[in-house]
VOBA-1610 file (N, C-alpha, C; in pm, whole numbers, padded with zeros to 5 digits, always signed):
BEGIN
Unk+00994-11050-02946Unk+00999-10971-02821Unk+01138-10913-02805Unk+01144-10786-02771Unk+01272-10720-02756Unk+01346-10772-02634Unk+01481-10780-02644Unk+01562-10821-02531Unk+01587-10707-02434Unk+01551-10584-02476Unk+01577-10470-02392Unk+01452-10429-02316Unk+01469-10389-02190Unk+01357-10343-02110Unk+01328-10199-02144Unk+01203-10162-02176Unk+01170-10023-02206Unk+01207-09932-02090Unk+01246-09808-02124Unk+01291-09714-02022Unk+01183-09683-01921Unk+01057-09699-01961Unk+00947-09666-01871Unk+00926-09770-01764Unk+00982-09890-01782Unk+00964-09996-01684Unk+01062-09977-01569Unk+01017-10006-01450Unk+01099-09986-01333Unk+01121-10116-01260Unk+01231-10122-01187Unk+01262-10238-01104Unk+01200-10217-00968Unk+01127-10317-00918Unk+01060-10303-00790Unk+01102-10417-00697Unk+01085-10391-00569Unk+01127-10490-00471Unk+01010-10571-00418Unk+00996-10576-00283Unk+00900-10666-00220Unk+00769-10597-00184Unk+00747-10474-00229Unk+00626-10403-00192Unk+00512-10432-00286Unk+00408-10350-00276Unk+00292-10366-00362Unk+00317-10293-00493Unk+00231-10317-00592Unk+00244-10251-00720Unk+00281-10348-00828Unk+00270-10305-00952Unk+00303-10390-01065Unk+00453-10417-01069Unk+00488-10539-01102Unk+00629-10576-01111Unk+00662-10600-01258Unk+00736-10507-01316Unk+00772-10522-01456Unk+00907-10590-01471Unk+00996-10568-01377Unk+01125-10637-01375Unk+01152-10679-01233Unk+01179-10807-01210Unk+01193-10859-01075Unk+01340-10863-01036Unk+01371-10807-00919Unk+01507-10819-00866Unk+01522-10957-00806Unk+01633-11024-00834Unk+01656-11153-00773Unk+01678-11138-00624Unk+01652-11245-00550Unk+01673-11240-00405Unk+01818-11205-00375Unk+01910-11260-00454Unk+02052-11232-00431Unk+02082-11084-00448Unk+02020-11019-00549Unk+02042-10876-00569Unk+01982-10794-00456Unk+01864-10836-00409Unk+01802-10764-00298Unk+01890-10773-00175Unk+01942-10892-00146Unk+02030-10910-00031Unk+02153-10822-00044Unk+02215-10825-00161Unk+02338-10746-00181Unk+02311-10597-00166Unk+02202-10552-00227Unk+02172-10410-00221Unk+02123-10368-00083Unk+02051-10457-00015Unk+02006-10426+00120Unk+02123-10416+00216Unk+02224-10501+00199Unk+02342-10494+00284Unk+02414-10361+00268Unk+02402-10303+00149Unk+02469-10176+00122Unk+02393-10056+00176Unk+02271-10077+00226Unk+02193-09966+00281Unk+02266-09901+00398Unk+02324-09985+00481Unk+02392-09935+00601Unk+02540-09972+00595Unk+02625-09876+00629Unk+02768-09903+00628Unk+02805-10006+00735Unk+02731-10005+00844Unk+02755-10102+00951Unk+02625-10128+01024Unk+02622-10240+01094Unk+02501-10276+01168Unk+02472-10171+01273Unk+02342-10143+01299Unk+02310-10049+01406Unk+02360-10099+01541Unk+02410-10008+01621Unk+02463-10047+01752Unk+02348-10075+01849Unk+02383-10143+01958Unk+02284-10168+02062Unk+02231-10036+02116Unk+02318-09935+02125Unk+02276-09804+02174Unk+02172-09743+02080Unk+02189-09764+01948Unk+02093-09713+01851Unk+01959-09785+01864Unk+01963-09916+01891Unk+01839-09991+01912Unk+01769-09946+02039Unk+01845-09922+02145Unk+01787-09876+02271Unk+01719-09740+02255Unk+01775-09656+02168Unk+01721-09521+02149Unk+01582-09523+02085Unk+01546-09633+02021Unk+01415-09645+01957Unk+01306-09689+02055Unk+01346-09727+02173Unk+01253-09782+02272Unk+01196-09670+02358Unk+01067-09677+02383Unk+01003-09586+02478Unk+01015-09648+02617Unk+01083-09579+02706Unk+01105-09633+02839Unk+01211-09742+02836Unk+01195-09840+02923Unk+01289-09951+02932Unk+01250-10060+02832Unk+01349-10131+02777Unk+01316-10245+02690Unk+01235-10349+02766Unk+01128-10398+02704Unk+01047-10504+02765Unk+01084-10640+02708Unk+01097-10646+02575Unk+01150-10765+02509Unk+01291-10732+02460Unk+01389-10809+02505Unk+01528-10785+02467Unk+01592-10914+02418Unk+01662-10904+02308Unk+01745-11015+02259Unk+01888-10965+02256Unk+01977-11042+02316Unk+02116-11001+02326Unk+02208-11101+02256Unk+02275-11055+02153Unk+02380-11132+02085Unk+02337-11276+02058Unk+02221-11292+02000Unk+02164-11425+01980Unk+02221-11493+01856Unk+02264-11615+01875Unk+02299-11704+01764Unk+02203-11822+01773Unk+02122-11838+01668Unk+02017-11940+01673Unk+01988-11992+01534Unk+01928-12111+01529Unk+01893-12170+01400Unk+01824-12303+01419Unk+01838-12387+01319Unk+01770-12517+01317Unk+01874-12627+01300Unk+01865-12732+01385Unk+01969-12834+01381Unk+02103-12769+01415Unk+02200-12790+01326Unk+02331-12728+01346Unk+02348-12601+01261Unk+02244-12565+01185Unk+02254-12450+01096Unk+02222-12321+01170Unk+02316-12230+01172Unk+02296-12100+01236Unk+02233-12003+01137Unk+02117-11945+01174Unk+02046-11850+01088Unk+02065-11708+01137Unk+02056-11687+01268Unk+02074-11555+01327Unk+02215-11544+01384Unk+02280-11432+01353Unk+02420-11414+01390Unk+02435-11292+01481Unk+02461-11316+01610Unk+02478-11207+01707Unk+02367-11104+01692Unk+02244-11153+01693Unk+02127-11068+01668Unk+02080-11000+01796Unk+02052-10870+01785Unk+02000-10793+01898Unk+01864-10735+01863Unk+01778-10721+01964Unk+01645-10664+01944Unk+01602-10597+02073Unk+01534-10483+02057Unk+01479-10412+02172Unk+01342-10357+02135Unk+01245-10378+02222Unk+01113-10316+02205Unk+01055-10291+02343Unk+00992-10175+02360Unk+00938-10138+02489Unk+00800-10197+02514Unk+00755-10193+02637Unk+00622-10244+02672Unk+00516-10160+02601Unk+00423-10228+02533Unk+00319-10158+02461Unk+00363-10101+02328Unk+00485-10131+02285Unk+00531-10088+02153Unk+00514-10201+02052Unk+00529-10167+01924Unk+00526-10267+01817Unk+00653-10256+01734Unk+00700-10371+01689Unk+00822-10378+01607Unk+00793-10469+01488Unk+00827-10423+01368Unk+00806-10502+01247Unk+00940-10538+01184Unk+00956-10664+01151Unk+01076-10714+01084Unk+01045-10730+00936Unk+01124-10663+00851Unk+01110-10680+00707Unk+01244-10725+00650Unk+01242-10767+00524Unk+01365-10811+00459Unk+01335-10916+00354Unk+01436-10952+00276Unk+01416-11051+00171Unk+01386-11189+00226Unk+01333-11276+00143Unk+01309-11415+00183Unk+01440-11478+00230Unk+01432-11553+00339Unk+01551-11620+00390Unk+01638-11533+00478Unk+01590-11413+00514Unk+01671-11322+00594Unk+01675-11362+00741Unk+01581-11447+00785Unk+01577-11490+00924Unk+01467-11425+01005Unk+01372-11361+00938Unk+01266-11287+01009Unk+01182-11381+01098Unk+01128-11486+01038Unk+01046-11579+01117Unk+01130-11652+01221Unk+01258-11669+01194Unk+01346-11734+01291Unk+01356-11653+01419Unk+01346-11520+01407Unk+01344-11436+01527Unk+01224-11472+01614Unk+01105-11479+01551Unk+00985-11515+01627Unk+00997-11656+01683Unk+01046-11749+01601Unk+01061-11887+01646Unk+01156-11895+01767Unk+01260-11814+01765Unk+01358-11817+01874Unk+01298-11763+02003Unk+01221-11654+01991Unk+01158-11598+02110Unk+01063-11700+02172Unk+00992-11776+02087Unk+00890-11867+02138Unk+00943-12007+02170Unk+01068-12035+02131Unk+01127-12163+02169Unk+01125-12270+02063Unk+01120-12231+01937Unk+01115-12327+01827Unk+01250-12349+01758Unk+01357-12288+01809Unk+01488-12302+01744Unk+01591-12354+01843Unk+01707-12388+01790Unk+01822-12418+01876Unk+01894-12287+01905Unk+01916-12259+02033Unk+01990-12139+02073Unk+02134-12179+02100Unk+02225-12124+02020Unk+02368-12157+02036Unk+02435-12067+02138Unk+02395-11941+02142Unk+02447-11848+02243Unk+02359-11723+02243Unk+02377-11640+02345Unk+02296-11521+02358Unk+02179-11544+02451Unk+02095-11442+02467Unk+01984-11453+02562Unk+01863-11375+02514Unk+01747-11413+02569Unk+01619-11347+02542Unk+01554-11319+02677Unk+01518-11194+02700Unk+01451-11158+02825Unk+01319-11088+02795Unk+01221-11111+02880Unk+01091-11045+02872Unk+01060-10991+03011Unk+01041-10861+03020Unk+01016-10800+03150Unk+01128-10822+03248Unk+01250-10831+03197Unk+01366-10852+03282Unk+01391-10995+03323Unk+01305-11087+03279Unk+01319-11230+03313Unk+01379-11305+03196Unk+01481-11384+03222Unk+01545-11463+03118Unk+01454-11579+03076Unk+01411-11578+02950Unk+01322-11683+02901Unk+01388-11767+02792Unk+01518-11751+02776Unk+01589-11810+02663Unk+01560-11958+02646Unk+01565-12033+02753Unk+01557-12178+02742Unk+01427-12235+02797Unk+01328-12150+02816Unk+01196-12202+02854Unk+01133-12272+02734Unk+01048-12369+02760Unk+00974-12435+02653Unk+00866-12341+02601Unk+00811-12375+02484Unk+00703-12294+02428Unk+00584-12287+02523Unk+00551-12398+02588Unk+00439-12398+02683Unk+00468-12307+02801Unk+00592-12311+02851Unk+00628-12225+02963Unk+00623-12077+02922Unk+00666-12050+02799Unk+00666-11911+02753Unk+00524-11858+02741Unk+00431-11944+02700Unk+00292-11901+02689Unk+00228-11884+02826Unk+00243-11985+02912Unk+00173-11983+03042Unk+00242-11896+03146Unk+00375-11900+03150Unk+00447-11834+03258Unk+00502-11697+03218Unk+00544-11683+03094Unk+00607-11557+03052Unk+00513-11467+02972Unk+00393-11516+02940Unk+00296-11432+02871Unk+00331-11401+02727Unk+00389-11498+02658Unk+00426-11480+02517Unk+00338-11570+02433Unk+00269-11512+02335Unk+00183-11590+02246Unk+00231-11576+02103Unk+00225-11687+02030Unk+00269-11690+01891Unk+00146-11709+01801Unk+00125-11615+01710Unk+00013-11623+01616Unk+00068-11669+01483Unk+00031-11790+01446Unk+00087-11854+01327Unk+00041-11785+01199Unk+00109-11819+01089Unk+00065-11776+00959Unk-00072-11838+00927Unk-00119-11813+00809Unk-00253-11852+00765Unk-00282-12001+00787Unk-00411-12032+00801Unk-00464-12168+00802Unk-00425-12246+00927Unk-00437-12182+01042Unk-00409-12254+01166Unk-00535-12279+01247Unk-00653-12240+01194Unk-00778-12273+01265Unk-00815-12417+01235Unk-00902-12473+01319Unk-00954-12607+01297Unk-01089-12593+01228Unk-01095-12614+01097Unk-01216-12580+01020Unk-01340-12658+01060Unk-01324-12782+01108Unk-01440-12863+01144Unk-01492-12835+01283Unk-01418-12757+01361Unk-01460-12722+01495Unk-01531-12587+01492Unk-01618-12563+01589Unk-01687-12435+01595Unk-01590-12325+01636Unk-01635-12202+01618Unk-01556-12087+01662Unk-01528-12097+01811Unk-01629-12132+01889Unk-01610-12144+02033Unk-01510-12254+02068Unk-01519-12367+02001Unk-01425-12477+02027Unk-01282-12437+01991Unk-01266-12361+01882Unk-01132-12312+01846Unk-01076-12223+01955Unk-01160-12135+02009Unk-01112-12047+02116Unk-01077-12126+02241Unk-01157-12224+02275Unk-01128-12307+02392Unk-00995-12379+02377Unk-00959-12414+02253Unk-00829-12476+02229Unk-00716-12383+02269Unk-00740-12252+02254Unk-00638-12155+02294Unk-00615-12151+02443Unk-00710-12203+02521Unk-00696-12204+02666Unk-00655-12338+02722Unk-00591-12421+02639Unk-00559-12557+02685Unk-00461-12559+02801Unk-00389-12448+02825Unk-00295-12445+02938Unk-00356-12383+03063Unk-00483-12345+03056Unk-00549-12296+03176Unk-00560-12409+03278Unk-00567-12373+03405Unk-00569-12475+03511Unk-00698-12555+03511Unk-00809-12491+03471Unk-00937-12561+03468Unk-01012-12525+03341Unk-01109-12610+03306Unk-01194-12582+03190Unk-01275-12456+03212Unk-01320-12435+03335Unk-01399-12316+03366Unk-01320-12188+03340Unk-01190-12191+03370Unk-01106-12074+03344Unk-01095-12049+03194Unk-01082-12156+03116Unk-01075-12142+02970Unk-01206-12086+02916Unk-01319-12133+02971Unk-01449-12085+02926Unk-01467-11937+02961Unk-01423-11899+03079Unk-01434-11758+03121Unk-01351-11668+03030Unk-01230-11713+02995Unk-01144-11635+02906Unk-01204-11626+02766Unk-01268-11734+02723Unk-01333-11735+02592Unk-01448-11635+02587Unk-01524-11626+02695Unk-01635-11531+02700Unk-01584-11387+02695Unk-01467-11362+02751Unk-01409-11227+02744Unk-01375-11192+02599Unk-01328-11292+02524Unk-01299-11269+02382Unk-01427-11239+02306Unk-01532-11316+02333Unk-01660-11292+02267Unk-01715-11153+02301Unk-01693-11110+02424Unk-01739-10977+02465Unk-01664-10867+02391Unk-01539-10895+02358Unk-01457-10796+02287Unk-01487-10794+02138Unk-01514-10912+02080Unk-01534-10921+01936Unk-01671-10980+01905Unk-01769-10892+01890Unk-01906-10935+01864Unk-01916-11014+01735Unk-01827-10986+01640Unk-01827-11057+01512Unk-01808-11206+01533Unk-01723-11241+01628Unk-01703-11383+01659Unk-01818-11438+01743Unk-01867-11356+01834Unk-01976-11401+01921Unk-02098-11442+01839Unk-02124-11369+01731Unk-02239-11400+01647Unk-02220-11533+01572Unk-02096-11579+01564Unk-02065-11701+01489Unk-02012-11811+01579Unk-02032-11800+01708Unk-01968-11891+01804Unk-02001-12038+01777Unk-02118-12069+01727Unk-02157-12208+01704Unk-02141-12254+01560Unk-02083-12168+01477Unk-02061-12204+01336Unk-01924-12268+01320Unk-01910-12363+01225Unk-01777-12420+01198Unk-01682-12311+01150Unk-01560-12315+01198Unk-01462-12214+01159Unk-01436-12215+01008Unk-01461-12329+00945Unk-01437-12341+00801Unk-01526-12254+00714Unk-01636-12203+00769Unk-01726-12119+00689Unk-01696-11971+00705Unk-01600-11936+00789Unk-01567-11795+00810Unk-01495-11737+00690Unk-01506-11606+00673Unk-01429-11537+00569Unk-01282-11535+00608Unk-01197-11497+00513Unk-01054-11491+00541Unk-01021-11398+00657Unk-01086-11282+00659Unk-01062-11188+00768Unk-01111-11240+00901Unk-01225-11308+00900Unk-01278-11365+01024Unk-01190-11477+01076Unk-01136-11557+00986Unk-01044-11663+01030Unk-00920-11603+01095Unk-00868-11494+01036Unk-00750-11432+01097Unk-00785-11372+01232Unk-00904-11314+01245Unk-00949-11263+01374Unk-00957-11377+01476Unk-01006-11493+01432Unk-01015-11608+01521Unk-00876-11655+01564Unk-00780-11655+01471Unk-00643-11694+01505Unk-00584-11601+01609Unk-00605-11471+01589Unk-00554-11374+01686Unk-00624-11391+01820Unk-00757-11407+01815Unk-00835-11417+01939Unk-00802-11542+02018Unk-00772-11651+01948Unk-00736-11774+02018Unk-00610-11753+02102Unk-00518-11672+02051Unk-00397-11641+02127Unk-00429-11555+02249Unk-00536-11476+02241Unk-00571-11386+02351Unk-00632-11458+02470Unk-00678-11581+02451Unk-00743-11655+02559Unk-00650-11669+02680Unk-00520-11680+02655Unk-00424-11693+02765Unk-00380-11557+02819Unk-00441-11448+02769Unk-00411-11311+02813Unk-00261-11282+02812Unk-00196-11298+02697Unk-00051-11275+02691Unk-00017-11126+02695Unk+00106-11097+02731Unk+00156-10959+02726Unk+00227-10932+02595Unk+00285-11036+02535Unk+00362-11022+02411Unk+00297-11106+02301Unk+00273-11044+02187Unk+00218-11115+02071Unk+00324-11123+01963Unk+00357-11244+01923Unk+00446-11268+01810Unk+00356-11298+01690Unk+00358-11211+01591Unk+00261-11218+01481Unk+00336-11244+01351Unk+00308-11359+01291Unk+00380-11401+01171Unk+00293-11380+01047Unk+00328-11280+00966Unk+00262-11253+00838Unk+00110-11237+00852Unk+00064-11136+00926Unk-00081-11122+00946Unk-00160-11096+00818Unk-00097-11042+00713Unk-00172-11010+00591Unk-00170-11121+00487Unk-00094-11227+00512Unk-00074-11328+00409Unk-00207-11394+00370Unk-00231-11401+00239Unk-00348-11469+00186Unk-00478-11394+00198Unk-00474-11268+00246Unk-00597-11193+00268Unk-00625-11095+00154Unk-00754-11074+00127Unk-00794-10968+00035Unk-00765-10833+00100Unk-00740-10728+00017Unk-00706-10597+00074Unk-00805-10546+00179Unk-00935-10570+00160Unk-01033-10519+00257Unk-01018-10586+00393Unk-00969-10708+00395Unk-00949-10777+00522Unk-00815-10740+00586Unk-00718-10703+00505Unk-00588-10663+00559Unk-00604-10542+00650Unk-00679-10443+00604Unk-00702-10324+00686Unk-00771-10361+00817Unk-00866-10452+00812Unk-00937-10494+00931Unk-00843-10558+01032Unk-00755-10645+00984Unk-00662-10715+01073Unk-00567-10617+01140Unk-00517-10520+01064Unk-00425-10423+01125Unk-00496-10330+01222Unk-00623-10304+01199Unk-00700-10227+01296Unk-00715-10305+01427Unk-00734-10436+01417Unk-00744-10521+01536Unk-00613-10519+01614Unk-00501-10533+01542Unk-00370-10532+01607Unk-00342-10396+01670Unk-00382-10290+01602Unk-00361-10156+01656Unk-00439-10139+01787Unk-00561-10190+01791Unk-00642-10184+01912Unk-00578-10263+02026Unk-00523-10380+01993Unk-00458-10462+02096Unk-00336-10391+02153Unk-00264-10317+02070Unk-00148-10244+02119Unk-00189-10117+02193Unk-00268-10033+02129Unk-00296-09900+02184Unk-00394-09904+02301Unk-00493-09994+02296Unk-00596-09999+02400Unk-00561-10101+02508Unk-00520-10221+02466Unk-00493-10328+02562Unk-00348-10333+02609Unk-00261-10254+02546Unk-00122-10246+02592Unk-00035-10364+02557Unk-00075-10441+02455Unk+00007-10556+02415Unk+00136-10509+02346Unk+00242-10582+02370Unk+00368-10561+02299Unk+00369-10654+02178Unk+00396-10601+02059Unk+00384-10679+01937Unk+00517-10683+01862Unk+00561-10803+01831Unk+00676-10823+01741Unk+00623-10897+01619Unk+00638-10838+01503Unk+00571-10886+01383Unk+00670-10908+01268Unk+00639-11011+01189Unk+00702-11029+01059Unk+00595-11001+00954Unk+00628-10917+00856Unk+00529-10883+00755Unk+00596-10863+00619Unk+00555-10947+00521Unk+00611-10936+00387Unk+00561-10811+00316Unk+00440-10766+00350Unk+00388-10639+00298Unk+00455-10528+00379Unk+00576-10492+00337Unk+00660-10403+00416Unk+00594-10269+00441Unk+00526-10216+00342Unk+00461-10085+00357Unk+00358-10090+00469Unk+00272-10190+00468Unk+00168-10202+00570Unk+00231-10224+00707Unk+00333-10307+00713Unk+00396-10335+00841Unk+00463-10214+00902Unk+00534-10136+00820Unk+00603-10018+00871Unk+00506-09905+00904Unk+00396-09897+00830Unk+00292-09799+00864Unk+00235-09827+01003Unk+00225-09954+01035Unk+00167-09994+01164Unk+00265-09980+01279Unk+00390-10020+01259Unk+00483-10042+01370Unk+00550-09914+01417Unk+00579-09911+01547Unk+00659-09802+01604Unk+00804-09812+01558Unk+00853-09936+01550Unk+00994-09961+01518Unk+01001-10059+01401Unk+01098-10040+01313Unk+01120-10134+01204Unk+01265-10177+01197Unk+01287-10305+01170Unk+01421-10357+01144Unk+01422-10415+01003Unk+01530-10388+00929Unk+01552-10453+00801Unk+01655-10564+00823Unk+01612-10689+00807Unk+01701-10803+00826Unk+01760-10848+00694Unk+01888-10880+00696Unk+01956-10936+00580Unk+02052-11043+00630Unk+02035-11164+00580Unk+02126-11275+00612Unk+02146-11294+00761Unk+02036-11288+00837Unk+02043-11315+00980Unk+02097-11204+01065Unk+02111-11084+01007Unk+02160-10969+01082Unk+02073-10848+01052Unk+02077-10749+01141Unk+02000-10626+01120Unk+02084-10528+01040Unk+02041-10500+00918Unk+02114-10406+00834Unk+02076-10262+00865Unk+01952-10243+00910Unk+01902-10107+00934Unk+01791-10115+01036Unk+01784-10015+01124Unk+01676-10006+01222Unk+01636-09861+01237Unk+01507-09839+01260Unk+01460-09702+01276Unk+01314-09701+01312Unk+01260-09583+01335Unk+01117-09572+01353Unk+01047-09615+01225Unk+00929-09676+01239Unk+00858-09723+01121Unk+00839-09615+01018Unk+00797-09498+01062Unk+00774-09387+00970Unk+00902-09343+00900Unk+01013-09346+00972Unk+01140-09305+00911Unk+01185-09404+00803Unk+01167-09533+00830Unk+01204-09632+00729Unk+01115-09621+00605Unk+00990-09583+00624Unk+00901-09562+00509Unk+00952-09452+00418Unk+01020-09353+00478Unk+01071-09240+00400Unk+01211-09265+00344Unk+01274-09375+00384Unk+01409-09405+00336Unk+01401-09450+00189Unk+01464-09378+00096Unk+01447-09411-00046Unk+01499-09550-00083Unk+01602-09597-00015Unk+01656-09729-00047Unk+01563-09839+00004Unk+01508-09820+00121Unk+01408-09915+00172Unk+01288-09916+00078Unk+01247-09798+00034Unk+01136-09789-00059Unk+01162-09861-00190Unk+01281-09844-00243Unk+01314-09904-00372Unk+01318-10057-00365Unk+01370-10108-00254Unk+01389-10252-00244Unk+01266-10327-00190Unk+01191-10260-00100Unk+01087-10334-00028Unk+00947-10276-00041Unk+00935-10153-00088Unk+00803-10089-00089Unk+00749-10071-00230Unk+00820-10121-00329Unk+00770-10116-00466Unk+00778-09979-00529Unk+00873-09899-00489Unk+00882-09766-00549Unk+01017-09701-00525
//
């Protein structure tokens, strides 16, 4: 086997497509840092927002234990807008979602939703009082429980069982696909149906903000399109504000109004989703071309 890579082979990043030569994570980080001469200013982030910021993160330093992952991190997204975080593994993307929902240690900075400081609220308080729901990565359904029982679990913070049942019926009215399977074990659902159930379980509490972690992970291509259509409906029709982490950078940026490229716990680049799709350096490193 030759030690030289044929000229026809190309180096690709984190996007879709054949990978003939893999860039190391360290190279992606180094090259991604070079995309922008300096971090985008708060004013630049504000300019991407339609109207007033609804979810705001100000100069956040956060992490796990004593380890700081996010460094003076800022974020802005308007009510009813969507924002997608992309970047190499270990960049801190999921840590942003974890911090908003209360799963990290906050060393300094603040998080506000609708003008209310939610920085130090518990995860339960953020769900019930601040209207923030976190949709986990794959395999968070209870396979031995029915679809209906899984949805009722999403209403565990409702004041009464009747309120949880009423909210569950609203979900069934919205998604006939689940209603037809309400008495079936969740374990027999297809991959796309399980993801729909995970999203729907979060809707039982009628949140205003959806934190969505890797919605396409583990799904066949035909189900990926279905899931993004569901999220688009929740944003455009129901007015949900969505902050998403998505390793399929092309799909995420196609969906989102705003995109951030995270590198080493900081935002290296921010722009409209469509604009980042057209950025040749973003394309080379993250879109497979």
